[in-house]
C-alpha positions in Angstrom: -0.1 0.2 0.1 1.2 3.6 -0.4 2.4 5.7 2.2 -0.9 6.9 4.2 -1.4 10.8 3.7 -1.8 13.1 7.1 -4.0 12.2 9.6 -7.9 12.7 9.6 -9.2 15.7 11.8 -9.7 14.5 14.8 -12.3 17.0 15.8 -13.9 15.6 12.7 -13.6 12.1 13.8 -15.1 12.5 17.2 -18.3 14.7 16.5 -19.0 12.1 13.4 -19.0 9.4 16.3 -21.1 11.2 18.7 -24.0 12.1 15.6 -23.8 8.4 14.6 -24.2 7.2 18.4 -23.1 3.9 20.0 -23.9 1.9 16.7 -20.4 3.2 15.5 -17.3 3.6 17.7 -14.1 6.6 17.1 -11.9 4.2 16.4 -14.0 2.9 13.3 -14.6 6.5 12.2 -11.0 7.3 12.1 -9.9 4.3 10.3 -12.3 5.0 7.6 -11.6 8.5 7.5 -7.6 7.5 7.1 -8.5 4.5 4.4 -10.8 7.3 2.5 -7.9 10.0 2.8 -5.2 7.2 1.1 -7.8 6.9 -1.7 -9.4 3.7 -0.9 -13.1 3.6 -2.3 -15.9 2.6 -0.3 -16.5 -0.7 -2.0 -13.2 -1.7 -1.5 -13.0 -0.8 2.2 -16.8 -2.6 3.2 -15.5 -5.8 1.4 -11.5 -5.9 1.9 -10.8 -3.8 5.0 -13.7 -5.1 7.5 -11.3 -5.7 10.3 -10.0 -2.4 10.1 -13.5 -0.6 10.0 -14.9 -3.2 12.3 -17.2 -4.1 9.8 -18.9 -1.0 8.8 -21.0 -1.6 5.7 -21.4 0.5 2.7 -24.3 3.0 4.1 -22.2 3.5 7.0 -18.9 4.2 5.2 -20.5 6.6 2.8 -22.3 8.4 5.8 -19.0 8.6 7.2 -17.6 10.2 4.0 -20.2 12.6 3.3 -20.1 13.9 6.4 -16.5 14.5 6.5 -16.9 16.6 3.5 -19.5 18.8 5.1 -17.5 19.3 8.2 -14.2 20.0 5.6 -16.7 22.5 4.0 -17.9 24.3 7.4 -13.8 25.1 8.2 -13.8 26.4 5.0 -16.5 28.6 5.1 -15.2 29.6 9.1 -11.8 30.4 7.8 -13.2 32.7 4.9 -15.3 34.5 7.3 -12.4 34.6 10.4 -9.8 36.0 7.1 -13.0 38.9 6.3 -13.4 40.0 10.1 -9.4 40.2 10.4 -9.1 42.1 7.1 -11.8 44.6 8.3 -10.4 44.6 12.2 -13.7 43.7 13.6 -12.5 40.4 14.5 -12.7 40.3 18.6 -11.6 37.2 21.2 -15.7 36.8 21.7 -16.7 36.7 18.2 -13.3 34.7 17.7 -15.2 32.0 20.2 -18.1 32.0 19.2 -17.2 31.2 15.4 -15.1 28.7 16.8 -17.8 27.4 18.7 -20.5 27.2 15.7 -21.4 23.8 14.8 -23.5 24.4 11.7 -23.5 26.7 8.5 -26.8 28.4 10.0 -25.7 29.1 13.2 -22.0 30.6 11.7 -24.0 32.5 9.0 -26.2 34.0 11.9 -23.2 35.1 13.7 -21.5 36.7 10.9 -24.9 38.3 9.8 -24.6 41.3 11.3 -20.9 42.0 10.4 -21.6 40.9 6.7 -20.7 43.7 4.3 -24.0 45.3 3.3 -25.5 46.9 0.2 -27.2 50.4 1.2 -30.1 49.8 3.4 -32.7 51.7 5.0 -30.6 51.8 8.5 -27.6 52.8 6.5 -29.1 55.8 5.0 -30.8 56.4 8.8 -27.2 56.3 10.3 -26.4 58.8 7.4 -28.8 61.3 8.8 -26.7 60.7 12.2 -29.9 58.8 13.8 -28.0 56.0 15.3 -27.7 57.9 19.1 -31.7 58.0 18.7 -31.9 54.7 18.1 -29.8 53.5 21.0 -31.9 55.6 23.3 -35.3 54.1 22.1 -33.4 50.8 22.8 -32.1 51.4 26.0 -36.0 52.2 27.2 -35.0 54.5 30.1 -38.2 56.2 31.3 -36.6 59.4 32.1 -35.7 60.0 28.5 -38.2 62.3 26.8 -38.2 60.5 23.4 -40.2 62.9 21.8 -38.2 65.9 22.7 -34.8 64.0 21.4 -36.9 63.5 18.0 -37.7 66.8 18.2 -34.0 67.9 18.1 -33.0 66.3 14.9 -35.5 68.1 13.0 -33.9 70.3 10.3 -30.8 68.9 11.0 -28.5 68.7 7.9 -27.2 65.7 6.3 -25.1 64.3 3.4 -26.2 61.2 1.6 -23.5 58.6 1.0 -25.3 57.8 -2.6 -22.6 58.9 -4.7 -24.3 62.2 -5.7 -23.5 63.9 -2.2 -26.7 65.4 -1.8 -27.2 67.8 1.4 -30.8 67.2 2.9 -32.4 68.0 6.1 -34.4 66.2 8.5 -38.0 67.2 8.0 -40.1 66.1 11.2 -39.8 64.4 14.2 -41.5 61.0 12.8 -38.8 61.0 10.1 -36.4 60.9 12.8 -38.1 58.2 14.8 -38.6 56.4 11.4 -35.0 56.3 10.6 -34.3 55.3 14.5 -36.5 52.2 13.8 -34.7 51.2 10.8 -31.3 50.9 12.7 -33.1 48.9 15.0 -34.9 46.5 12.6 -32.1 45.4 11.2 -30.3 45.2 14.4 -33.0 42.9 15.1 -32.7 41.0 11.9 -29.5 40.5 12.1 -29.6 39.1 15.5 -28.5 35.2 16.2 -31.0 34.6 19.0 -34.1 36.6 17.1 -33.5 34.4 14.1 -33.1 31.3 15.9 -36.6 32.1 18.0 -38.1 32.6 14.4 -36.5 29.5 13.4 -38.5 27.1 16.0 -41.7 29.2 15.1 -41.2 28.1 11.1 -39.8 24.8 12.0 -42.9 24.0 14.5 -46.0 25.6 12.9 -45.2 26.6 9.0 -48.3 26.2 6.6 -47.2 25.5 3.0 -49.9 27.0 0.6 -50.5 27.5 -3.3 -52.4 29.3 -5.2 -53.4 29.8 -8.9 -52.2 32.8 -10.5 -55.1 34.8 -11.9 -56.1 34.3 -15.3 -54.1 30.8 -15.7 -56.6 28.5 -14.6 -57.2 27.1 -18.4 -53.4 26.9 -19.3 -52.7 25.3 -15.7 -55.1 22.9 -15.6 -52.9 19.9 -14.8 -51.9 21.7 -11.7 -55.7 21.8 -10.5 -55.4 20.0 -7.2 -53.1 23.2 -6.2 -55.0 25.9 -7.4 -55.7 26.8 -3.6 -53.7 24.2 -1.3 -52.7 24.4 2.4 -51.2 22.0 4.5 -48.4 22.0 7.6 -44.7 22.2 6.0 -43.7 19.5 8.3 -46.3 17.3 7.1 -46.3 17.8 3.4 -44.6 15.0 1.2 -41.7 15.4 -0.9 -43.9 14.8 -4.1 -46.3 17.6 -3.2 -43.6 20.1 -2.0 -42.1 19.1 -5.9 -45.2 20.0 -7.8 -45.7 22.9 -6.1 -42.3 24.0 -6.8 -42.7 23.3 -10.2 -46.4 24.6 -10.6 -44.4 28.1 -9.4 -41.3 27.8 -11.7 -43.6 27.5 -14.6 -45.6 30.5 -13.5 -49.0 29.2 -12.8 -48.7 28.8 -8.9 -47.9 31.0 -6.3 -46.3 29.4 -3.3 -45.7 30.7 0.2 -44.3 29.3 3.6 -46.1 31.3 6.5 -46.4 31.3 10.2 -48.7 33.2 12.5 -47.4 36.5 12.5 -49.2 37.6 16.0 -47.3 34.4 17.5 -43.9 35.7 15.9 -44.7 39.3 17.3 -45.1 38.0 20.5 -41.8 36.3 20.5 -40.0 39.3 19.5 -41.7 41.5 21.9 -40.7 39.3 24.8 -36.9 39.3 23.1 -36.9 43.1 23.0 -39.5 45.1 25.0 -39.0 45.4 28.9 -41.9 47.7 29.2 -40.0 50.2 31.3 -40.8 53.3 28.8 -44.3 53.8 26.9 -42.9 56.1 24.6 -40.2 53.5 23.9 -42.2 50.2 24.0 -44.4 51.9 21.1 -41.5 52.7 18.8 -40.1 49.3 19.3 -43.6 47.7 18.6 -43.7 49.6 15.5 -40.0 48.4 14.7 -40.6 44.6 15.2 -43.4 44.8 12.9 -41.6 46.5 10.2 -38.7 44.1 11.2 -40.7 41.1 10.9 -42.7 41.9 7.8 -39.9 43.3 5.6 -36.5 41.3 7.0 -37.3 38.6 9.0 -40.3 37.0 7.6 -39.1 36.8 4.2 -35.7 35.7 5.7 -37.4 33.1 7.2 -39.5 32.0 4.5 -36.5 32.2 1.8 -34.6 29.6 4.9 -37.1 27.3 5.0 -38.2 27.1 0.9 -34.6 25.9 0.9 -34.4 23.9 3.4 -38.1 22.0 2.9 -36.6 21.7 -1.0 -33.3 19.9 0.3 -35.4 17.7 2.3 -37.8 17.1 -0.5 -34.9 16.5 -2.6 -33.2 13.8 -0.4 -36.4 11.9 -0.2 -37.0 12.2 -3.8 -33.2 11.2 -4.6 -33.6 8.4 -2.3 -36.6 6.8 -3.8 -34.7 7.3 -7.2 -31.6 5.6 -5.9 -33.6 2.5 -4.5 -35.7 2.1 -7.8 -32.6 2.4 -10.0 -30.8 -0.2 -7.8 -33.7 -2.8 -7.9 -33.3 -2.0 -11.8 -29.7 -2.6 -11.9 -29.7 -5.5 -9.8 -32.6 -7.6 -11.8 -32.5 -11.2 -12.6 -30.2 -11.3 -15.6 -31.4 -14.2 -18.4 -27.3 -15.0 -18.9 -25.3 -15.6 -22.0 -28.0 -16.9 -24.3 -28.2 -16.4 -28.1 -30.9 -13.6 -28.3 -33.4 -12.4 -31.0 -34.5 -8.8 -29.9 -37.4 -6.9 -31.4 -38.1 -3.4 -31.0 -41.8 -3.0 -31.9 -43.4 -1.3 -34.7 -46.4 -2.2 -36.8 -46.1 0.8 -39.2 -42.4 1.1 -39.8 -42.1 -2.6 -39.0 -40.1 -4.4 -36.2 -36.5 -3.8 -35.9 -34.9 -7.4 -35.5 -31.8 -8.0 -34.3 -29.7 -11.3 -33.2 -27.1 -11.4 -30.8 -25.2 -14.5 -29.7 -24.2 -15.6 -25.8 -21.8 -12.4 -25.5 -24.2 -9.8 -26.6 -22.5 -9.5 -30.0 -24.8 -8.2 -32.7 -24.5 -11.3 -35.6 -27.6 -9.7 -37.7 -30.2 -6.9 -38.3 -33.3 -7.2 -40.5 -36.9 -5.6 -40.3 -40.1 -7.6 -40.2 -43.6 -6.5 -40.7 -46.1 -8.4 -38.5 -49.1 -6.9 -39.6 -48.6 -6.4 -43.3 -46.8 -9.2 -44.3 -47.2 -12.0 -41.3 -46.7 -15.4 -43.5 -43.2 -13.8 -44.3 -42.5 -12.0 -41.0 -43.5 -15.8 -39.5 -40.8 -17.2 -41.7 -37.8 -15.0 -41.4 -38.0 -15.3 -37.5 -38.6 -18.9 -37.6 -35.4 -19.2 -39.9 -33.7 -16.8 -37.6 -34.2 -19.3 -34.6 -33.4 -22.1 -36.4 -30.2 -20.7 -38.2 -28.6 -18.9 -35.1 -30.3 -21.6 -32.6 -32.0 -19.0 -30.5 -32.5 -19.3 -26.8 -34.9 -16.7 -26.0 -36.7 -13.5 -27.4 -36.5 -10.4 -26.1 -39.5 -7.6 -27.1 -39.8 -4.1 -26.2 -43.0 -3.0 -24.4 -43.0 -0.1 -26.0 -46.1 0.9 -28.9 -47.3 -2.3 -30.4 -45.1 -4.7 -27.8 -48.3 -6.5 -27.1 -49.5 -7.1 -30.4 -45.8 -8.2 -31.7 -46.0 -10.4 -28.3 -49.0 -12.1 -29.4 -47.7 -12.4 -33.0 -44.5 -14.1 -31.8 -46.5 -16.6 -29.5 -48.6 -17.4 -32.4 -45.8 -19.0 -33.6 -45.8 -22.0 -31.6 -42.4 -22.1 -30.7 -40.9 -24.4 -28.5 -41.1 -23.8 -24.9 -37.4 -24.3 -24.4 -37.4 -20.5 -26.0 -38.4 -17.9 -23.8 -40.3 -14.9 -25.0 -40.0 -11.6 -22.8 -41.3 -8.7 -22.6 -38.6 -6.1 -21.8 -38.6 -2.6 -20.5 -37.2 -0.3 -22.9 -37.3 3.0 -21.0 -34.2 5.1 -22.2 -33.1 2.5 -25.1 -34.2 5.8 -27.8 -31.7 7.7 -25.4 -29.0 5.5 -25.7 -29.8 4.8 -29.0 -28.8 8.5 -29.8 -25.8 8.3 -27.7 -22.0 8.6 -28.2 -21.9 5.5 -26.3 -24.3 3.7 -28.9 -22.4 5.7 -32.0 -18.8 4.5 -31.1 -19.9 1.0 -30.4 -22.3 0.7 -33.8 -20.9 3.3 -36.2 -22.2 1.8 -39.2 -26.0 1.0 -37.8 -29.0 3.5 -37.4 -30.9 4.0 -34.3 -32.9 1.3 -34.7 -30.6 -1.0 -34.6 -28.9 0.2 -31.4 -31.9 0.6 -29.7 -33.1 -3.5 -30.8 -29.6 -4.0 -29.5 -30.3 -2.6 -26.2 -33.4 -4.3 -25.7 -32.0 -7.9 -26.3 -28.8 -7.0 -24.2 -30.9 -5.9 -21.5 -32.6 -8.8 -21.1 -29.1 -10.7 -21.0 -28.0 -8.3 -18.2 -29.6 -5.3 -17.2 -26.4 -4.1 -15.1 -23.9 -4.1 -17.8 -26.4 -2.5 -20.4 -28.1 0.0 -17.8 -24.4 1.6 -16.7 -24.3 3.1 -20.4 -27.1 5.0 -19.7 -27.8 8.3 -17.6 -29.6 6.6 -14.6 -32.2 9.7 -14.8 -33.1 8.4 -18.3 -34.1 5.0 -16.9 -37.8 6.0 -16.0 -38.2 5.4 -12.2 -37.5 8.4 -10.5 -39.9 11.3 -8.8 -39.0 14.4 -9.8 -35.8 13.5 -11.0 -35.1 16.6 -13.1 -36.3 19.1 -10.4 -34.2 18.0 -7.4 -30.2 19.2 -6.6 -28.7 17.9 -9.8 -25.3 17.5 -7.8 -26.6 15.4 -4.9 -28.7 13.4 -7.3 -25.8 12.4 -9.4 -23.7 11.9 -6.1 -26.5 9.4 -4.6 -27.1 7.4 -8.2 -23.0 7.2 -8.7 -23.0 5.6 -5.6 -25.7 3.3 -6.2 -24.0 2.1 -9.7 -20.8 1.7 -8.4 -22.2 -0.3 -5.5 -24.4 -2.7 -7.8 -21.3 -3.0 -10.2 -19.0 -4.0 -7.5 -21.7 -6.1 -5.6 -21.6 -8.2 -8.7 -18.5 -8.2 -10.1 -17.1 -7.3 -13.8 -16.1 -10.1 -16.5 -13.0 -8.4 -17.4 -12.3 -10.1 -20.6 -15.8 -8.8 -22.0 -17.0 -6.2 -20.1 -17.4 -2.6 -21.5 -15.5 0.2 -21.0 -18.4 1.9 -19.3 -18.8 -1.4 -16.9 -15.4 -1.4 -16.4 -15.6 2.7 -15.5 -17.6 1.7 -12.4 -15.1 -0.9 -10.9 -13.5 0.3 -7.7 -10.3 2.0 -8.4 -11.1 2.8 -12.3 -12.4 5.3 -14.2 -13.1 6.2 -17.7 -9.6 6.5 -18.8 -8.0 3.4 -17.0 -11.3 1.4 -18.4 -10.2 2.5 -22.1 -6.8 1.7 -21.5 -7.9 -1.8 -20.6 -10.3 -2.4 -23.5 -7.2 -1.1 -25.5 -5.1 -3.5 -24.1 -7.5 -6.3 -24.6 -7.8 -5.4 -28.6 -4.0 -5.3 -28.5 -2.9 -8.5 -27.0 -6.0 -10.7 -26.4 -7.7 -11.7 -23.2 -6.1 -11.4 -19.9 -4.8 -14.5 -18.4 -4.4 -13.6 -14.8 -5.3 -10.4 -12.6 -1.5 -9.7 -12.2 -1.7 -8.5 -16.2 -3.6 -5.5 -15.4 -0.2 -3.9 -13.7 0.6 -4.0 -17.4 -2.2 -1.5 -18.3 -0.7 1.9 -19.0 -1.6 4.4 -16.2 -3.4 1.9 -14.0 -0.5 2.0 -11.0 -0.7 -0.2 -8.1 -3.1 1.2 -6.2 -5.7 1.5 -8.9 -4.8 -2.7 -9.0 -5.4 -3.0 -5.3 -8.8 -1.2 -5.2 -10.0 -3.3 -8.6 -8.4 -6.2 -8.7 -11.0 -8.0 -6.1 -13.8 -6.9 -7.9 -12.9 -8.1 -11.6 -13.5 -11.9 -12.6 -11.3 -14.1 -15.3 -13.0 -17.0 -16.0 -10.9 -20.2 -17.1 -7.6 -18.1 -15.9 -4.1 -19.3 -15.1 -5.2 -19.0 -11.4 -8.3 -20.3 -10.3 -9.0 -17.8 -7.7 -9.0 -15.0 -10.5 -12.6 -16.4 -11.2 -13.3 -15.3 -7.3 -14.2 -12.2 -5.1 -10.8 -13.2 -3.2 -8.5 -10.5 -3.6 -5.1 -11.5 -5.0 -3.6 -10.2 -1.5 -5.2 -13.2 0.0 -3.9 -15.9 -2.6 -0.9 -16.8 -0.4 -3.2 -17.4 2.7 -5.6 -20.0 0.3 -2.5 -21.5 -0.8 -1.7 -22.1 2.8 -5.1 -23.0 3.4 -5.0 -26.3 0.7 -1.3 -27.0 1.6 -2.3 -27.1 5.1 -5.0 -29.9 4.3 -2.3 -31.3 1.7 -4.1 -30.6 -1.4 -4.5 -27.8 -4.0 -6.7 -24.7 -4.3 -8.5 -26.3 -7.1 -9.2 -28.9 -4.8 -10.8 -26.9 -2.2 -13.0 -25.3 -4.6 -14.3 -28.6 -5.7 -14.4 -30.2 -2.5 -16.7 -29.3 -0.1 -15.5 -32.1 2.8 -12.3 -30.4 2.2 -13.4 -26.9 2.8 -14.9 -27.6 6.1 -11.9 -29.0 7.8 -10.4 -25.6 7.3 -9.7 -24.3 11.0 -10.1 -20.6 10.6 -9.2 -19.5 13.8 -5.6 -20.9 12.7 -5.3 -18.2 10.1 -6.2 -15.3 12.1 -3.0 -12.8 12.3 -2.9 -9.1 13.0 -4.1 -8.0 9.5 -6.5 -10.8 8.8 -9.4 -11.7 11.2 -12.4 -13.8 11.1 -14.9 -11.3 8.7 -12.2 -11.8 5.8 -11.4 -15.7 6.3 -15.3 -16.1 6.5 -15.9 -14.1 3.4 -12.8 -16.5 1.6 -14.0 -19.8 3.0 -17.9 -18.8 1.6 -16.4 -17.3 -1.5 -14.6 -20.8 -1.8 -17.5 -22.8 -1.8 -19.4 -20.4 -4.6 -16.3 -18.6 -6.7 -17.3 -15.6 -8.5 -21.3 -16.3 -7.8 -23.8 -13.5 -9.4 -25.7 -12.4 -6.1 -28.6 -11.4 -8.1 -32.0 -13.5 -8.2 -32.3 -16.6 -10.7 -34.2 -15.2 -13.9 -38.0 -16.3 -14.1 -39.8 -15.9 -17.5 -43.0 -13.6 -17.0 -46.4 -13.2 -19.2 -49.5 -10.4 -19.2 -52.6 -11.8 -19.0 -53.6 -12.7 -22.8 -56.6 -10.8 -24.5 -55.5 -7.7 -22.4 -53.7 -5.6 -24.5 -55.4 -1.8 -24.7 -56.5 0.3 -22.2 -60.1 -0.6 -23.5 -59.9 -4.0 -22.6 -60.1 -3.6 -19.1 -62.9 -3.4 -16.7 -63.1 -2.9 -12.7 -62.8 -6.2 -11.0 -60.0 -7.6 -13.4 -57.4 -9.2 -11.7 -54.0 -9.4 -13.6 -50.3 -10.1 -13.4 -47.9 -7.3 -13.6 -44.7 -6.0 -13.3 -43.9 -3.1 -11.1 -41.7 -0.1 -13.3 -41.3 2.5 -10.7 -42.0 3.3 -6.8 -42.7 6.3 -5.6 -43.4 8.1 -2.1 -47.1 8.2 -3.0 -47.7 4.1 -4.3 -46.2 2.3 -7.4 -46.2 1.7 -11.1 -47.4 -1.2 -12.7 -47.2 -2.4 -16.3 -50.1 -4.9 -17.0 -49.1 -4.9 -20.7 -51.7 -2.3 -21.6 -48.9 0.8 -22.9 -50.1 2.6 -20.1 -49.0 1.7 -16.1 -51.4 1.8 -13.4 -50.8 3.3 -10.0 -51.3 1.3 -7.0 -52.0 4.1 -4.6 -50.0 3.5 -0.9 -53.6 3.0 0.3 -54.0 0.1 -1.9 -50.4 -1.5 -1.3 -51.5 -4.0 1.3 -54.6 -4.5 4.0 -52.8 -3.1 6.6 -51.6 0.2 7.0 -48.2 1.3 4.3 -45.9 3.9 5.4 -43.3 3.6 3.0 -44.0 1.7 -0.4 -40.7 0.4 -1.2 -41.0 -1.7 2.0 -43.6 -3.6 0.1 -42.8 -3.3 -3.6 -39.6 -2.8 -5.5 -39.0 -2.2 -9.4 -39.1 -5.2 -11.4 -41.2 -6.9 -8.6 -44.2 -9.8 -9.7 -47.3 -8.6 -8.5 -51.1 -9.6 -8.9 -53.2 -6.3 -9.3 -57.0 -5.4 -9.6 -58.5 -2.7 -11.8 -60.1 -0.5 -9.9 -60.9 2.7 -11.9 -60.2 3.7 -15.6 -60.1 7.1 -16.9 -59.7 6.9 -20.3 -60.0 10.3 -21.6 -56.5 10.6 -19.4 -55.3 7.7 -19.8 -55.2 6.5 -15.9 -55.6 3.2 -14.6 -56.4 2.5 -10.6 -55.0 -0.6 -9.3 -55.0 -2.2 -6.1 -53.0 -4.8 -4.5 -55.9 -5.1 -1.6 -57.3 -8.8 -0.8 -60.7 -6.9 -1.1 -60.5 -3.6 -2.7 -63.3 -1.6 -3.5 -63.9 -0.7 -7.0 -64.8 2.7 -8.4 -64.4 4.7 -5.3 -63.5 8.5 -5.4 -62.2 9.4 -2.3 -59.4 11.2 -2.2 -59.8 14.1 -4.5 -59.4 17.7 -3.7 -60.8 18.7 -0.5 -63.0 21.5 -0.3 -60.6 24.8 -0.4 -59.3 26.7 1.9 -58.0 30.0 2.5 -54.3 30.2 1.8 -53.2 30.4 5.2 -55.6 27.6 6.6 -54.1 24.2 6.9 -55.5 20.7 5.9 -54.7 17.6 6.3 -52.5 16.4 3.7 -54.5 13.1 1.7 -51.8 10.8 1.7 -52.1 11.1 5.4 -55.2 9.3 5.8 -55.2 6.0 7.7 -54.9 3.1 5.6 -58.5 2.0 5.9 -59.0 4.9 3.4 -60.9 3.6 0.1 -59.5 3.2 -3.2 -57.3 6.9 -4.1 -59.2 8.2 -7.4 -57.4 9.5 -10.2 -56.4 12.9 -9.0 -53.8 14.7 -6.6 -51.1 11.9 -6.8 -51.6 10.9 -10.5 -50.8 14.5 -11.2 -47.4 14.4 -9.3 -47.0 11.2 -11.6 -47.5 12.6 -15.0 -45.1 15.0 -14.6 -42.3 12.6 -14.0 -43.8 9.8 -15.9 -41.6 9.6 -19.8 -42.0 6.2 -21.3 
């Protein structure tokens, strides 16, 4: 291993350990931080450094990594603030201590706010008028001071405005003097950390989010109808509804507000400021606080909570998306079979491609089942016989079910699986640079059909070529923080790829780039070396790849597989650094490593405790023993064929009460979408996922899961289908529609928060949220 870098920040390590509680110890955080600092990846640490981290899993390691980055960013901002204060000679020991103790970015910014360089404000103008002494006398609330007389003394006083024009003016009235003094104090209160925290607490507990239609846009904003006059407690507003309102606002159809009870806010500020010792001062302070709240504090708090609620909604949506992507990436692969893939299209014909067992394109053609059925049937049968086809993949887009019916009507041997494949994103792949590079001599239709076939053979290997946002399983993926989304999806893809392992001699460079320790450049170098010198014989050959050094080799080797390699462990997840250990196990038993791989009785004779050292403990030894039993085993589920209900090919074929097989295509916070083979996914609302209460749909269903559903409601006009997974669903129920309208500030319960016993959700609010996302 390379020489370790500088030690991680000890304060950060201690703080993270405290935040994670009793589940993670300080030494685990410290070790993980050091490994990350030394360049180790999350999959590598989780799989091959278990003894060092105390068997932390990927989620815990990523939490530590992300928190370390957040604390580093906080320290960077702290240093920037200190530098600014020092440069302007504003830093005092007390202020320095406050800044040092600030544990959050919000607290840090609150402390800095009074000292932040400002543009010309009403308070600065009042100070130019010389009204700061009056403001201090009001603030002092001394009953002995005659504020009216003090203010009157300012009348006629000249001042020069610092606005670049240097115009000399006079204070005209005592009220002008009082107003200026109030402006100075309003800014002081607005900049006060304690006042802001008081209001922040009120907003956390009782803020209401509301939306209203912009007058005159009722017709063009019809898709936002459920939010024309909507109101509910912010703390209870689910992510999809908040993001829907924000999108309506962005598209200039809605006005969205986050507000609290002004009376409650003013009362808190008065308790903080007013002493009730001087009636005249109290009058001025109450006027000041009302102005400070409406003009400065309330807008600032609303902005802060808009950002904060958006961040939380983003996190929820990103988690839903990442979980869905994980399920799709880890979907059961058909495996290495000769595949005939069809991209359906009756008018323009079905693009047909033949792929060999490694996914290589052998042939492409077009068949026309609707116009030349006999000729199409002969072609398909000929392809099957000549290329010894073992499975047929059919895209589930337009004419997919009709194409499936045509294929099944050919009465092919039962051994040939006929599978409908979710083609979301295939068109995006076909037009991508990756596809053009892979198939420069073929058009988009051929590339799309190839993607459909390969997606059946190995979903993970094919889907990594796509931007995950194009896969079609998200919830407002285009509205959330794109950097946070990319980070989460990148982590998900890397976790899936390394969890399954990658065949070194057949993997695309896109798949190789997701392997721990590799990137797009080193992946391209591996493919170039493979093309130049042929297949890799051993993992050690990787060290010959240009630009791939010992560190990258250490991180990547255990996740790369070479079947039929010179060394039998090269096909397994055993890391090369442990080959000598396995060889010693074999030698101690008087056999070879291949003998250990073949003979279960020999493996059972291994006494793991004999091989524990300072660097190798039982966790690693247990992993090695398990890997010897099933070297290179694919952790994904076994592929099972699925068929839709025959005769149900379009929404018009549906009737309430029908029980149909389906495949979950997308899971959201409000339910799950299910493909039932009619070219339009149906929604199983969260209230219809089970007979018991369901809080989190992802705890019940996953993308790709095969389910049985009942049709409860059909809206052909709007293309919406309501489904249920309850044992006794209520058909045609209309509950869940928008409740009676309320005034903008009046809270009402969120529909998704209703108890599990509520009837079927109608085709309303949450359908809208889905319609904005769903792009097949």
